[in-house]
N, C-alpha and C positions, 0 to 999 in steps of 0.2 A: 699531172699524174702519169706515171708510167706503169706498164705491166712488167714485173720482174719475174723471170722464170729460172728455176733451177731444176736439177734432176728429180728432186723430191716434190716440188710444189710450184704453183704459180700464184703470185701475189700482186694485187693492185696497190701501189705504194703512193700515198699522198705526199706531196711536197718533193717528189723525185722527178727531175726533168733531164732531158738530153739536150745539152747545149753544144751543137756541132760536134757530136761524138764524145763530149765530156759530160759525165753524169754529175749532177749537182743537186744540192738541197735548195729549193726555192720556195719562199713563203711570202705572201702578200702582207705588207705592213698596214695595220689599222690606220685609217685616215687621221684620227686624232693624235696618233703617235709619230707621224712622219716628220714632225718638226725636230725630233731627236735623231733622225737619220738623214738630215739635210734634204728633206722632202722626197727621198727616194721611195719608190712604190714597193720594192721587193728586197728581201734579204736573200742573197745567193752565196752559197758556200760550196766549194769544190769538195767532192767526196774522195776520200783517200783509201777506203777499204776495198776488199775483194767483193765481187758481186754477191757472194753468199752471205756477207756480213753487212751489206749496204742497208738492208731494212733496219737493222739495229742502229746503224749510224744515223740514218734519217730520223728514227724515233728519238735518239738522243738529242739531235738538233731541235726537234719539235718540242721536247720537254724544256730545253734551254730557252728557246724563244717564248714559250708559254710563260715561264717564270719571269723572263725579261719584260714582256708586255705587262704582266700583272704588277711588277714592281713599278714600272713607269706610270701605270694608272693609279696605283694606291698610295705611292709615296709623294711627299711634297717637301719643298725647301731643301734643307741640308741632307735629308735622308735619300734624296733622289740622285745624288752625285754618283754613287756606285752603279746604280741602274743605268744612268746616262753613259758612264764610262764603258760598261759592257755593251751597250747599244752601239757606241762608236766603234768598238772593235768588230762587232757583228757586221756593221756597215761595210767594212773592208774584208769580210770573210774570215775574221780572226776571232779568237776567244782567249781568255786568260791563260797564259803559258805558251801561247803560240810563238813568242819571241825566243823560246829555248829550243825550237825545232830547227836544227841546222840541216841544210840540204847538202848534197854532194855535187856541186856544180863543176862545170868544165873550168879550166884555168882562166882566170880573169873575170869570172862571173860572181855575182853576189851570193854569199852563202845563205842569205835569208831573203829569197825572192818574194816570199809572202808578205814581207814588211815594206816593200818598196812604195806602194801607193799610200800606205798609212804614214810613213816617214815624210813623204812629200806633203801630205796634208798638214802634219805638225810643223814643218818648215814654213809652209805658206801662212799658217796661223801665227807663228812666232814672229815672222817678218812684219806682220801687221799689228803686233801687240794684242792679239785677240785670243790667246790661249786661255782656256777656262780650267776650273778645277777638275772638271770631268775629263778634259783632254790630258791633263797631267796624270790623273789617276789611271787613265787608259794606257798611257805609256808605261807606268809602273807595273800594271797588271800583266803586261806582255812577258815579263821575265821574273816577277816576284809574286809571292802570295799576297792576297789582299791585306794591305796594312791596316792597323787599327786606326780608324778615323776618329776625329773629335766627336762626331755624331754618335759613336758607339760607346763613348766613355761613361755616360750616365748609366747605361745598362750595367756595366761592370761595377760602378760605384754603388748603385742601389743594391745589387746582388751581394755585396760584401760589407754592407753597413747595417748596424743594428736597427736603424729607423728606416731602412730602405723600402719597407712595405707601407709606411705611413703616408697618406695622401698629402698632408700639409708639408711634411719634410720634403717630399718629392717636388711639390709645387714651388716651395721656397728655393730649393736647389736649382731647379730649372730656370727660375726667374733670374738668379744671379749668374748662371752659367751661359745663358743664351747669347749674351752680347759678344762672346768670343768669336762667334761665327761672322758677325758684322765686321770685325776687325781683321781676323786671320783667315776666314773662310773655313770650309770643312777639309782640313788637311790631316795628313797622318801625324799621329802623336810624336813619332820619332823625328819628324821634320820641324817641330816647334823649336824656336830659338829664343835666346835671351832678348834679341832685338824685337821679336814678335811680342814678348811680354811688355817691353818698354813702349812699343807702339800702341799696345792696348791701353796702357795708362794715359798716354797722351790723347788718344782718341776719346776715351771715356770721360776724362777730366774736362773736356771741352763741352760735355753734355750734361753731366751730373756732378754733384758735390764730391769732394775728395773722400769724405767718409763713406759715401755710397760706393765709390771705386774700391776703397779698402775692403768693404764687405764682399764685393764681387771677386776681388783678388783672393780673398780667404777661401771662398767656395771653390774657385778654379784650382787653387793650390791643393786643397783637400782632395778634390776629385782626381787630379793627376797623381798625387801621392799614392792613392789606393790603386789606380790603374798600373802604375809603374811597379808597385809591390806585388800585386796579384798576378800580373802577367810576366813578371820577372824581366822587364825591359831594362836593357843596359844603357840607360840614359839618365841624366840629371833632370830634375824638375826645373824648367826655366822660370817658373813663377815663384821660386823661393827667394826670400830676403830682398824683395823689391822696395825701392824707395819711392814714395809718392810725394812729390814736391808740395810743401806748405800744407801738409795733411792737417785737416781740422780747422785751418784758419778761415775757410770760407763758410763755416757752419753758422747758421742763423741762431742768434741768442733768443731763447724762449723766455719772455718776460712773464712773471707770475701775474695772476689776476690781482687787482687791488681789492681791499676789503669791501669797498662799495660794489665792485663788480661781482664778488662772491655773494654778497647779500642779494643782488639783483638776480643772479642765477638761481639761488635757492628759492626765492619767492616765485620765480617764473616756473620752476620745476614742480612746485606744490600746487600750481594752478592747473587743474585738469591733467593729472599725471598720465603719461603713456609710456610705452617701452623706452624711447630715446630719452625722455625726461627723467625717468626713474634711473636709467643707467648713468646719466650725467650727475644726478643728485648723489648717487652712491659713490661715484668716483670723487666727487667734491668732498664728501664727508669721510672718506676712507683713504684717499690718496692712491687707490688701486688703479691699474691700467684698464683701459676700455675693454680689451679682450678678456681680461680676468673677470670683470663684472658681467659682460655679455655672455660669457661661457658658463655661468653658474647653472647648476641643476638644483632641483628642490632638495635633494639629499645633501647638498653642500650648504644649505641654510639651516642654522640651528637657532630657533627663536624661543624655545621653551626652557632653556637652561638658566642658570644663575646669571650668566652674561651672554646674551644673544650675540651671535657672530656668524661670519661666513668662512668657509674653508676653501682656500684657493689651491686646487690640486690638479694634477693631470689625469685625463681619462680618454680612452679611445684615441681619436686623432687630435684631441685638444691638448696642446702642450703649453708650458710656461716658458717665459723668456730665459730665466736662469734658474739654477738650483735653489738660490735664495728666495725665489719668487713663491715657493711653496710655503704657505703660512696660514694662520688663522687671524682674522681681523675682526675686532669687536665692533658692534653697531651701537651708536648712541641712540637716544630715545626717538629723535626725529626720523632717523633712517629705519628704525624698527617699524614705526607706524606706516610709513610709505610702502615699505617692502611687504608687510603683512597684507595691506590692502591690495597690492598688485598680485600677490600669489592667490588671493581669494577671487580675483577676477577671471581666472582661467584654471584649467585642470591639467595642463601639459606638464610633463616631467621636467622640462626645461623652464628656467625662470623667465627667459626672454626667447620664446620660440620663433619670434619674428627674425631673430638673428642667429639662432642656434638650433640646428636640427639633431643635436645629440652626437654628431660625428665631427662637424666642422663649424667654426664660428665665423660668421660673415662680418668681420670687424670693419671692412671697407664701407659697406652700406651704412652701418651704424654711425661711423665717423662722419660720413658726408651729411647725414641728417642732422647730427648734433652740431656740427660746425655751422650749418645753415641756421640752426636755432640760435646759436650764440651770436651770430652776426645780426640777426633780427632784433636782438636785445640792445643793439647799438654798440656792442663790444667788437672792435675791429682788430684784425691781425693776430687773433688768438684762437687756439683750438682747444679741444678737450685735454690734450697732453699738457697744456699750461696748468691745468688743475693739479696735476701731479707735482709740478714745480711749486705751485702755491702751497700745497700741503706741507712740503718739506720746509718752506720758509715759515709757515705758521708754527710748526713744531719747534723750529729753531728759536723763534721769537718768544715761545713759551718756556724757553730754557730746558727743553727735554733733552736728556743725554743722547748723544749721537747713536749709540747702539740700539736704543729703544726706537729711535727714528728709523733706523735701518730695518728693524724687525717689523715695524708697521707697514713700511712701503715695499719691503722685499728687495731693498737695495743690498749691494754686496757688503759684507762685513770686512772691517779693516783689521780684525784681530783673529788669529787662529783660536785663541781661547774662547771666543764667542760661539764657536761651533760645538762646544762641549755642553752637556746638560740639556735640559728641556727648553732653555731660552726664557724670555720674559713671559709673565703670565698675562692672560686676557685682561685682568683687572689693571695691571700696570699700563697696558696699551690703551685701555679705555680711559683711564685717568689722563693719560697724555693727550688723547684726542679731544677730550672735553676741554682741557686747558687750552689747547691750540685753537679750537674753533670758537671759544667763548667770545672773541672780538667780533665775529661775523654772525652770531646767532642772536 
């Protein structure tokens, strides 16, 4: 600390030191953050202003280093790259934009003397193949504004998407987008190339199915489309029209349950019914998806009408897989009895409060429990989703018309004409279900 004196006042200035006649900003680096500054103990920056303005200059550096330290403490993973880059510049007494400050040297001297040490550092790291994303970003920040990094893309995407505030949509998007950092790192969007996109396909296909990679690519492509459009970037989306070799050929074939297995499942679910057993039974008797049944509210269950049924609709954060998934599914007598008893066993607004809090459906936990239950019945290599395939086969074997099958299961319709009118009645659907399930009841 130095005492700075002018004609008007005398000020004790923190972080101001005299280094052999040169006034400098000097601040101790917190011990836990020194790893980002090559274990250096202090940040030192030469002051350039006049004595009367040095207090303001010191205060500006103090604010900058406060923000830098806070960023390094609070951010993790890909979000830390920018903070690390700025820390690297600060280590060499630089800040973003310093590379644009040309000096007026004598003939033969460097026009950018402030960059000599930093450039030597980059050369040293490059020669050893040790350049990091933070190093590259620090180099960019010297002369250009902060580029839009991949880690900022989701913020732009969610801010400009109709579902951007919905927790499940955000979670699903993040799940599919996050792997791009494993392959490409946290790079500037404008630096992404077609080669990066193809590298992504190769790397991910080595770990997950080609269909999973296709879903990830679709999300990445959608995010980048919005970012390019909203920020008016003059680049092409490198994730457009990609070819995934042998797409779908590695998909596992889901075998339907046999009739004997369906009978065993129904009998086991009727023995001391609980949340997972009732969910499994309803999925078996309706062909509905697990999340559709687990997400039911009391108000979605109509047991008092001429034809008791369940309404599968979206609400709050609960979404359906496709637009055709919104539907009414009739309940046969067996399902009505079990569901009525289950609703009478508690007073919650959710049919299955164990897996649904009214905002989000925890389908993962429900699925794990039900899969374990199916295995304990001696049925191997099959999951709850096999029940959906089973229902479609049972409906086919009962000679139910394809469009009624689609209406029951919420599958996509093959005909534009099927989207007109009110669709098939609950009675038509119930008759179809009774016919299909007759061999297993």
